[in-house]
C-alpha positions in Angstrom: 110.5 99.3 126.2 107.5 101.6 126.2 104.1 100.0 127.0 100.7 101.4 126.1 97.3 99.9 127.0 94.5 101.6 125.1 90.9 100.5 125.7 89.1 100.0 122.4 85.6 98.8 121.5 85.4 95.0 121.6 84.5 94.8 117.9 87.7 96.8 117.0 89.8 94.5 119.2 88.4 91.5 117.5 89.0 93.0 114.0 92.7 93.7 114.9 93.2 90.2 116.2 91.5 88.8 113.0 93.7 91.0 110.8 96.9 89.7 112.6 95.7 86.2 111.6 94.6 87.1 108.1 98.0 88.8 107.4 99.9 85.9 108.9 101.6 87.4 112.0 102.5 84.2 113.8 105.1 83.2 116.4 107.2 80.1 115.9 104.8 78.2 118.1 101.9 79.0 115.8 100.2 81.6 118.1 99.2 85.0 116.8 101.9 87.6 117.3 99.6 90.5 118.3 102.4 92.8 119.4 104.4 92.5 116.2 101.2 93.2 114.3 100.2 96.3 116.4 103.8 97.6 116.0 103.6 97.2 112.2 100.2 98.9 112.1 101.5 101.8 114.2 104.6 102.3 112.2 102.9 102.2 108.8 99.8 104.1 109.7 100.6 106.9 112.2 101.8 109.3 109.4 98.6 108.6 107.4 96.5 109.2 110.5 98.2 112.5 111.2 97.7 113.6 107.5 94.1 112.7 107.7 93.5 114.9 110.8 95.6 117.7 109.3 93.5 117.6 106.1 90.3 117.8 108.0 91.6 120.9 109.9 92.7 122.6 106.7 89.4 122.0 105.1 87.6 123.6 108.1 89.9 126.6 108.0 89.1 127.1 104.3 85.4 126.9 104.9 85.7 129.4 107.7 87.6 131.8 105.5 84.8 131.8 103.0 82.3 133.0 105.7 84.8 135.4 107.3 84.7 133.3 110.5 87.7 132.8 112.8 88.7 129.4 114.2 91.2 129.4 117.1 93.3 126.3 117.9 91.0 125.1 120.6 87.8 125.3 118.5 89.6 123.7 115.5 90.7 120.7 117.7 87.1 120.2 118.9 85.7 120.4 115.4 88.3 118.0 114.0 87.6 115.6 116.9 83.9 115.8 116.3 84.3 115.0 112.5 86.8 112.3 113.3 84.4 110.6 115.7 81.7 110.7 113.0 84.0 109.4 110.3 85.4 106.5 112.5 82.0 105.6 114.1 83.9 105.6 117.4 80.8 105.1 119.4 80.1 101.4 119.7 77.5 99.3 121.5 80.2 96.7 122.3 82.1 96.9 125.6 85.6 98.1 125.8 88.6 95.8 125.7 92.2 96.6 126.8 94.9 96.1 124.2 98.6 96.0 125.2 101.3 97.2 122.8 104.9 97.2 123.7 106.7 99.6 121.3 109.7 97.8 119.7 113.0 99.5 119.9 113.0 100.1 116.2 109.8 102.1 116.5 111.0 104.3 119.5 111.7 107.4 117.3 108.4 107.1 115.5 106.6 106.7 118.8 108.3 109.9 120.2 107.3 111.9 117.1 103.8 110.6 117.3 103.3 111.5 120.9 105.0 114.9 120.5 102.7 115.8 117.5 99.5 115.2 119.5 100.8 116.0 123.0 98.4 119.0 123.5 95.4 117.3 121.9 94.8 114.2 124.0 94.6 113.5 127.8 96.7 110.4 127.5 98.7 108.2 125.2 96.1 105.5 125.6 93.4 107.7 124.1 95.7 108.6 121.2 96.4 104.9 120.4 92.8 104.1 120.8 91.8 106.6 118.1 94.7 105.4 115.8 93.4 101.8 116.1 89.8 102.7 115.6 90.7 104.8 112.6 92.5 101.9 111.0 89.6 99.5 111.8 87.2 101.8 110.0 88.9 101.1 106.6 88.0 98.3 104.2 90.1 95.1 104.3 92.0 95.8 101.1 93.2 99.2 102.4 94.2 97.7 105.7 96.3 95.1 103.9 98.1 97.8 102.0 98.9 99.6 105.2 100.3 96.5 106.9 102.4 95.7 103.9 103.2 99.3 103.0 106.9 98.8 102.0 106.0 96.1 99.5 103.0 98.1 98.2 105.0 101.2 97.7 107.8 99.4 95.8 105.4 97.5 93.6 103.5 100.6 92.6 106.8 102.5 92.0 108.0 99.7 89.7 104.7 99.6 87.8 105.0 103.4 87.3 108.7 103.1 86.2 107.9 100.0 84.0 110.6 98.1 85.7 110.9 94.4 86.7 111.0 93.5 90.4 112.6 90.7 92.3 110.2 89.3 94.9 110.6 86.8 97.7 107.7 84.4 98.2 107.8 81.1 100.2 111.5 81.8 100.7 112.1 81.7 97.0 113.1 84.5 94.7 111.2 85.3 91.5 111.9 87.9 88.8 108.6 89.3 87.5 107.2 92.0 85.3 104.5 93.6 87.4 101.3 94.7 85.6 98.9 95.7 88.3 98.4 95.7 92.1 94.6 95.3 92.2 91.8 94.4 94.5 89.1 91.8 94.0 85.6 93.0 93.2 84.5 91.8 96.7 87.1 94.3 98.1 88.9 91.7 100.0 92.6 91.3 99.4 95.2 92.8 97.0 96.8 90.8 94.2 99.9 91.4 92.2 99.2 90.5 88.5 102.5 89.8 86.8 104.5 87.7 84.4 106.9 85.4 86.2 110.2 85.1 84.3 111.5 82.6 86.8 108.8 80.1 85.7 109.0 80.4 81.8 107.0 83.6 81.6 103.9 82.2 83.3 101.2 84.7 84.1 100.6 84.9 87.9 98.3 86.3 90.5 100.1 86.7 93.9 98.4 87.9 97.1 100.2 90.8 98.6 100.2 89.3 102.1 102.5 86.5 101.0 105.1 88.7 99.2 107.9 88.8 101.7 110.3 91.2 100.0 110.4 93.5 96.9 113.5 94.8 95.1 113.2 97.0 92.0 115.5 96.0 89.2 117.0 98.1 86.5 115.4 96.1 83.8 112.4 97.1 81.7 109.2 95.0 82.0 108.5 92.3 79.3 104.8 92.2 78.6 103.5 91.6 75.1 100.0 92.3 73.8 98.8 88.8 74.7 100.1 89.1 78.3 98.4 92.4 78.7 95.2 91.1 77.3 94.9 88.2 79.8 96.2 90.2 82.8 93.7 93.0 82.1 90.9 90.4 81.7 92.0 88.9 85.1 92.0 92.4 86.7 88.5 93.1 85.5 87.0 89.7 86.2 88.6 88.0 89.2 92.1 88.9 90.3 92.4 85.9 92.5 92.5 83.5 89.5 94.7 84.6 86.6 93.5 84.0 83.0 96.0 82.4 80.7 96.0 81.8 77.0 95.2 78.1 77.4 92.1 78.8 79.4 88.8 78.1 77.6 85.2 79.1 78.1 83.6 76.9 80.8 80.2 75.4 80.2 78.1 74.2 83.1 74.9 72.3 83.4 72.8 73.7 86.3 69.8 72.1 87.9 67.0 74.4 89.0 68.6 74.5 92.5 71.9 75.2 90.9 70.5 78.2 89.0 69.1 79.5 92.3 72.5 79.0 93.9 74.1 81.0 91.1 72.1 84.0 92.3 73.0 83.5 95.9 76.7 82.5 95.9 78.5 85.7 95.0 82.1 85.2 95.9 84.2 84.1 92.9 81.2 84.0 90.7 82.3 84.3 87.0 80.6 86.4 84.4 78.0 84.7 82.2 78.6 84.8 78.5 75.6 82.7 77.2 72.6 80.9 78.5 70.8 78.0 76.8 67.6 78.0 78.9 66.2 74.9 77.3 69.3 72.7 78.1 70.0 74.7 81.3 73.6 75.1 80.1 75.5 78.3 81.1 78.7 79.4 79.4 81.1 81.4 81.7 84.2 83.5 81.0 86.7 82.3 83.6 89.9 80.4 84.3 89.6 76.7 85.0 90.9 77.2 88.5 88.2 79.7 89.2 85.5 77.4 87.8 86.8 74.5 90.0 86.9 76.7 93.1 83.4 78.1 92.5 81.3 75.2 91.2 82.5 72.6 93.7 80.4 74.6 96.2 77.3 73.5 94.2 77.8 69.7 94.7 75.7 67.8 92.3 73.6 70.8 91.4 76.3 72.0 88.9 78.1 69.7 86.4 81.0 71.2 84.4 80.6 69.7 80.9 83.3 71.7 79.0 86.3 71.6 78.9 86.4 67.9 79.4 89.8 68.0 81.2 88.2 70.2 83.9 85.2 67.8 84.2 87.7 65.0 84.8 89.7 67.0 87.3 86.6 67.9 89.4 85.4 64.3 89.2 88.7 63.0 90.5 88.7 65.4 93.5 85.1 64.6 94.4 85.9 60.9 94.1 88.8 61.3 96.5 86.5 63.0 99.0 83.9 60.2 98.5 86.5 57.5 99.3 87.7 59.3 102.4 84.2 59.7 103.7 83.4 56.1 102.9 86.6 55.0 104.8 85.7 57.1 107.8 82.1 55.9 108.0 83.0 52.2 107.7 86.2 52.0 109.7 86.6 55.2 111.7 88.9 58.2 111.9 92.1 56.3 112.8 91.7 54.1 109.7 91.2 57.2 107.6 94.4 58.8 109.0 96.4 55.6 108.3 95.1 55.4 104.7 95.8 59.1 104.0 99.3 58.8 105.5 100.1 55.7 103.4 98.8 57.5 100.3 100.9 60.6 101.0 104.0 58.5 101.6 103.6 56.7 98.3 104.3 59.9 96.4 
């Protein structure tokens, strides 16, 4: 088994470890599986990295032709290296950290091709892998997620282009879905598959790419009517994490002065405002009920959902459960809280 130990900036090493956790690369004992993650990164990104460098070189040659200049291979390599450094912000104030990657047997051929391609351009394999990892780390999170789950991404996009249904595996269960869009949240965090789930009575769904374990394209045309497309497109534009469904209503919220101030500060998952009644301090939002619950519970008592009433009741119940748990802990301690919660869970 080939072993490579590149030294990368500490902030890059931290990002790679964090990505392994975010993308759920875990061993059976719950520890992060760094080696499996780095192997997946290498296999799915090395061709893209090569293409990126090749494109830079071709652009430089075209520029040189326009000015009747000549660029030999040595100068071309130095120029590409310089541009690559600037693009990847390779220089870092953080100290270097050694990573260890043991190339899996399944990746041996890819590793050999990778090394052969750049054999005359770098002093060592470690330097080459360092630059590969730094290049990956320079990309936004949503692009990194698509790289790590390249196989699923490619099949989903192909199915959308062909207007075909797909069978996906998630939580060890198969689902037949009509894919609509693989999209990124406005915060540019994760990727979400917006689709209609035929396994669950045609329910509109938003599924995070990381948790889609397998994708198989079926020879069946997608089934999306105008209503489905309306709500899926609305979801795509507003907040892909929380799918909009036909039974969702506009959400009205009473905000205190502090709540109004929080509305300007708390950006993540913030729904668009449709209407403001300044006198009553009531804001009307366009969002799913699940998004409203996720967002406005951050405000505590500074935001009270007043419509729809079912959502008000749901939030009240959740907050009341939290109140009872805190009350139990404060009065009787942690062990009493654990016993109560265990008894509660066993009763269902």
